[in-house]
C-alpha positions as CSV (number, residue, x, y, z in Angstrom):
1,M,-0.6,25.7,93.1
2,A,0.0,22.4,91.4
3,K,-3.5,22.5,90.0
4,K,-3.0,26.0,88.6
5,K,0.2,24.9,86.9
6,K,-1.6,21.9,85.4
7,Q,-4.3,24.2,84.0
8,N,-1.6,26.5,82.5
9,A,0.0,23.6,80.8
10,L,-3.3,22.4,79.3
11,G,-4.0,25.9,78.2
12,I,-0.6,26.2,76.5
13,F,-1.1,22.7,74.9
14,F,-4.6,23.6,73.5
15,S,-3.3,27.0,72.3
16,F,-0.5,25.3,70.3
17,F,-2.9,22.7,69.1
18,L,-5.4,25.3,67.8
19,K,-2.6,27.2,66.2
20,A,-1.4,24.0,64.5
21,V,-4.9,23.2,63.3
22,V,-5.3,26.7,61.9
23,I,-1.9,26.5,60.1
24,I,-2.8,23.0,58.7
25,L,-6.2,24.3,57.5
26,G,-4.4,27.3,56.0
27,L,-2.0,25.0,54.1
28,V,-4.9,22.8,53.0
29,I,-6.8,25.9,51.7
30,L,-3.7,27.1,49.9
31,A,-3.1,23.7,48.4
32,M,-6.8,23.4,47.3
33,G,-6.6,26.9,45.9
34,A,-3.5,26.1,43.9
35,Y,-5.0,22.9,42.6
36,L,-8.2,24.7,41.6
37,I,-6.2,27.4,39.8
38,R,-4.1,24.7,38.0
39,Y,-7.2,22.7,37.1
40,A,-8.9,25.9,35.7
41,L,-5.9,26.7,33.6
42,K,-5.7,23.2,32.3
43,E,-9.4,23.3,31.3
44,D,-8.9,26.6,29.6
45,N,-5.9,25.2,27.6
46,E,-7.8,22.1,26.6
47,R,-10.7,24.3,25.4
48,K,-8.4,26.4,23.4
49,E,-6.7,23.4,21.9
50,E,-10.1,21.8,21.0
51,K,-11.2,25.1,19.4
52,K,-8.0,25.2,17.4
53,I,-8.5,21.6,16.1
54,Q,-12.1,22.4,15.2
55,D,-11.1,25.6,13.3
56,S,-8.4,23.6,11.5
57,A,-10.9,20.9,10.5
58,L,-13.4,23.5,9.3
59,S,-10.7,25.2,7.2
60,Q,-9.7,21.8,5.7
61,V,-13.4,21.0,4.8
62,S,-13.7,24.5,3.3
63,D,-10.6,24.0,1.1
64,D,-11.8,20.5,0.0
65,A,-15.1,22.0,-1.0
66,L,-13.5,24.7,-3.0
67,F,-11.2,22.1,-4.7
68,E,-14.2,19.9,-5.6
69,T,-16.0,22.9,-7.0
70,A,-13.1,23.8,-9.1
71,T,-12.7,20.2,-10.3
72,D,-16.3,20.0,-11.2
73,A,-16.1,23.2,-13.1
74,T,-13.2,22.0,-15.2
75,G,-14.0,18.3,-15.3
76,E,-15.6,18.4,-18.7
77,D,-12.7,20.1,-20.3
78,E,-10.3,17.6,-18.7
79,D,-12.3,14.7,-20.0
80,I,-12.1,16.1,-23.5
81,L,-8.4,16.8,-23.2
82,F,-7.5,13.4,-21.7
83,D,-10.1,11.2,-23.6
84,T,-8.7,7.7,-23.9
85,E,-11.8,5.9,-25.0
86,G,-10.7,6.0,-28.7
87,D,-8.7,3.0,-30.0
88,Q,-6.0,5.3,-31.3
89,P,-4.6,8.7,-30.5
90,A,-5.9,11.5,-32.6
91,D,-2.6,12.1,-34.3
92,E,-2.3,8.5,-35.4
93,A,-5.9,8.3,-36.5
94,S,-5.4,11.5,-38.5
95,T,-2.1,10.2,-40.1
96,E,-3.8,6.9,-41.0
97,G,-6.7,8.8,-42.6
98,E,-4.2,10.8,-44.7
99,T,-2.2,7.8,-46.0
100,S,-5.2,5.5,-46.6
101,L,-7.0,5.3,-49.9
102,G,-10.2,4.4,-48.2
103,L,-12.4,1.3,-48.6
104,D,-14.5,3.1,-51.3
105,A,-11.5,3.8,-53.5
106,K,-11.8,2.3,-57.0
107,L,-9.3,-0.5,-57.5
108,L,-8.4,-2.2,-60.8
109,V,-7.1,-5.8,-60.6
110,L,-5.3,-7.0,-63.7
111,N,-4.3,-10.6,-64.6
112,A,-0.7,-10.6,-65.9
113,T,-0.4,-14.5,-66.1
114,E,-1.8,-17.2,-68.3
115,T,-4.0,-18.5,-65.5
116,A,-7.7,-17.8,-66.2
117,G,-9.7,-16.3,-63.3
118,L,-6.8,-15.0,-61.3
119,A,-8.0,-11.4,-61.3
120,A,-11.4,-12.5,-60.2
121,A,-9.8,-14.6,-57.3
122,W,-7.9,-11.5,-56.1
123,K,-11.0,-9.3,-56.5
124,E,-12.7,-11.6,-53.9
125,K,-9.8,-11.1,-51.5
126,F,-9.9,-7.3,-51.8
127,T,-13.7,-7.4,-51.4
128,A,-13.4,-9.6,-48.3
129,A,-11.0,-7.0,-46.9
130,G,-13.7,-4.4,-47.2
131,Y,-13.1,-2.7,-50.5
132,T,-16.4,-1.9,-52.2
133,D,-15.4,-0.9,-55.8
134,V,-13.0,-3.5,-57.3
135,Q,-12.9,-4.0,-61.1
136,T,-11.0,-6.7,-63.0
137,G,-9.3,-7.0,-66.4
138,N,-6.4,-8.4,-68.4
139,Y,-2.9,-7.0,-68.6
140,Y,-1.6,-6.6,-72.2
141,G,2.1,-6.1,-71.4
142,G,2.8,-9.8,-71.4
143,P,3.2,-12.3,-68.5
144,L,4.9,-10.9,-65.3
145,D,6.8,-12.9,-62.7
146,S,6.2,-10.4,-59.9
147,S,3.1,-8.4,-59.1
148,R,2.9,-4.6,-59.1
149,I,0.8,-2.1,-57.3
150,V,0.6,1.4,-58.8
151,V,-1.2,4.1,-56.8
152,T,-2.2,7.4,-58.4
153,E,-1.9,9.5,-55.2
154,E,1.6,9.9,-53.7
155,G,2.1,8.5,-50.2
156,K,-1.1,6.5,-50.1
157,G,-2.1,2.9,-50.5
158,A,0.3,1.2,-48.0
159,E,-2.7,-0.7,-46.6
160,L,-3.0,-2.6,-49.8
161,N,0.0,-4.7,-48.7
162,S,-2.2,-6.2,-46.0
163,V,-4.1,-8.0,-48.7
164,L,-1.3,-8.4,-51.4
165,E,1.8,-8.9,-49.3
166,N,5.5,-8.3,-50.2
167,V,4.7,-6.1,-53.2
168,T,6.4,-2.8,-53.6
169,I,4.0,0.1,-54.1
170,E,4.7,2.4,-57.0
171,Y,3.3,5.9,-57.6
172,G,2.1,7.2,-60.9
173,N,-0.8,7.6,-63.3
174,G,-0.5,4.1,-64.7
175,E,-0.2,5.2,-68.3
176,D,2.4,2.5,-69.0
177,I,0.0,-0.2,-68.0
178,E,-1.9,-1.6,-71.0
179,C,-5.1,-3.4,-70.3
180,D,-8.6,-4.2,-71.8
181,V,-10.6,-2.0,-69.4
182,S,-10.9,1.7,-68.6
183,K,-8.6,3.2,-66.0
184,E,-10.7,6.3,-65.4
185,G,-11.2,7.2,-61.8
186,V,-9.0,4.3,-60.6
187,K,-7.0,5.0,-57.5
188,A,-4.8,1.9,-57.6
189,I,-3.9,-0.6,-60.3
190,I,-3.0,-4.0,-59.0
191,V,-1.2,-6.2,-61.6
192,I,-1.1,-9.8,-60.5
193,G,2.0,-11.7,-61.6
194,N,2.9,-15.4,-61.4
195,S,4.4,-15.0,-57.9
196,N,0.8,-14.4,-56.6
197,D,-1.0,-17.1,-58.7
198,I,-3.4,-18.4,-56.1
199,V,-5.5,-20.3,-58.6
200,S,-2.9,-22.7,-59.9
201,Q,-1.3,-23.3,-56.5
């Protein structure tokens, strides 16, 4: 009788033990299943994120390529529009060209002093400044204290002051200027007075 009770107790123990093992295995399987599902979802999300980044990168590369193509197509026009290689802006160069007599303009240098060779001395200065057609002569209106510059074209000749400084430029045909040489074709008459006597000084 005692032996039978002992066997029943062992049977009950093993029965509960097996049930516990089955429950534990079931829980382990559920936990593993949940982990695998979570891992699979995480992998799927990472793949989607990676694909999104790649698509974004491809889109950026495509936009950059289009921008470069557009830039190349208009680059030549922009270079022309924003050309800064010249020494002066186009407007300034144009204005200077309109107000300048030009280095090939015919100049007449007259001596209005009693110092011999003064007109020739100033001719050398204008020639050194780049002027290629400089004539000389004598002024018949008597000695002048101050020099004069008479330009035949209105608004031009200001650059002559870079050679003969501090002389006011007048505009006219120079008919009032008497001299011993022809004034035909002359663009500027430069009458040298005592204030610019560089020979006697």
